[in-house]
C-alpha positions, 0 to 999 in steps of 0.5 A: 500500499505504501512505498518509500520515495526518499529519505532525509537524514539529519546531522548528528549535531542536531540531536542523537535520536528522532522522536515524534514528527508532524507537519505544521500549517506553515508546511514545515516538518516539525520533529522532536530530537533528543539532546542529552538530558533534554530535547528540541523541536526542529522546524524543517523545510523541504530541503531539510534545513532547520528554520526554527528550534524550540529547546527544553534542556531539563526534560529527559526523553532518551530513556523512553523510546515512546516519548517525544510525540508532538502536536501543533495547533494555531498557537502552540507546539505540544510535546509529550515526554518525560513526566510532563506535557511541554507547551511552546508558543509558536514563534517563541523558542524559549517559551517551553513550559509544563502544563500537565504532569503524569506518570510517563506522559507518552502522547498528545492529540488535538480535539476539535474543541481546542482541548487536548487528549493526553496519555500517560502510562496508565491514564488518559485525560482531557485538558484545555490548552492551558493545562486545566483538567477537564475529565479522565477517560476510563477503560471499561472492559478487559480489567478496567485499567490501562497498562503501559499506553504508548499511543492514542488517536481520536476520530471525531467522525465516530467519536472513537478513541484508539489506544495502543498498550503493552497490556498484560498476560492474556491481553498483550499488545493491544490496539483498542477502539473505545467509545470516547465519551464513556471509555467502553472497549468496543474492539481490540486487535493484537499488534506488536510494539505499537507506538505512534497512532495517526488518523489519515485524511482518508479516515484510516488509522496508521500505527507505527512500530519499532518491530513491524511495518507501519500498518493501516487499519480501518475504523473497524480495526481491520487491517487494510495495508502497510508501509513497506519498511520495518521498524518505523515507530513515529508516523504522520501525514501531509495533505497539501492544499490544494492537493496537487503540485504543491510538493514538486520541489520536495518530491524532486529532491527526494527522487534525484538520481532516479529515472523518474521524478514524481511531479504530482503529489496528493498524499504524503506519509512520513515516518521516523525511526530512532533505531536508525538515528536521525533518519526520516523516510518519506513514502506515499500511499499507493492508492493515492499516488499519481506519476508523470514520466 
């Protein structure tokens, strides 16, 4: 379903490991990188040049390969990692501050209301963008308790909350779909070493893994495809507006030296692997790609 069209490798001077990745409305690719006992968020243009750096020297992400996931709205950058959710004001690199704390904060997702869903190892909370507590979403089903959550995603179309957790004996490595209002467990499937979850523009769920290929599921948790490279824990998507020609310079750069240059791009998926330090793979869902020889 997906094929790699290029790879971007960052120099070691920018950080020791790549973590979460997402695109901003400014068309920059934002990436969390580990820097010693802290981290930074880099804003990268389509050549890989750093256009912005947001640093946090006191939050250690290096010990947890699931940490560093990132979300961006019109005002802020949010980074889940360590024991907190860090927020930066866009345009102010030194504005990093903790707005939420938890036992191993692993993921953050934006809600249509402007609020956030924040996952820690054993809990999922809804908070405002200033960090005020709204509610906790329980798990109703299994043993009524989350066990080592690594990733979450929300689909407003069906009010579905997707959660991956390491789980426990008899309920290991589960990708779950919950009713986001009640926390009722509706369905689950086994998926090894899940990490980042992303709802694609087509409505499918993409889940990254440090062990398996990033895999697509529909809303019923039926597997519908996969990218073609193992060990990509962090995933995201870029759908340009308007959806053609916008990524000409990026696609030409990534395919330089090949016999064909991809000139028309409607759907771009990116994945990052911390096991292949500082490397991004750029790929495309085969069902959405169009090429001009």
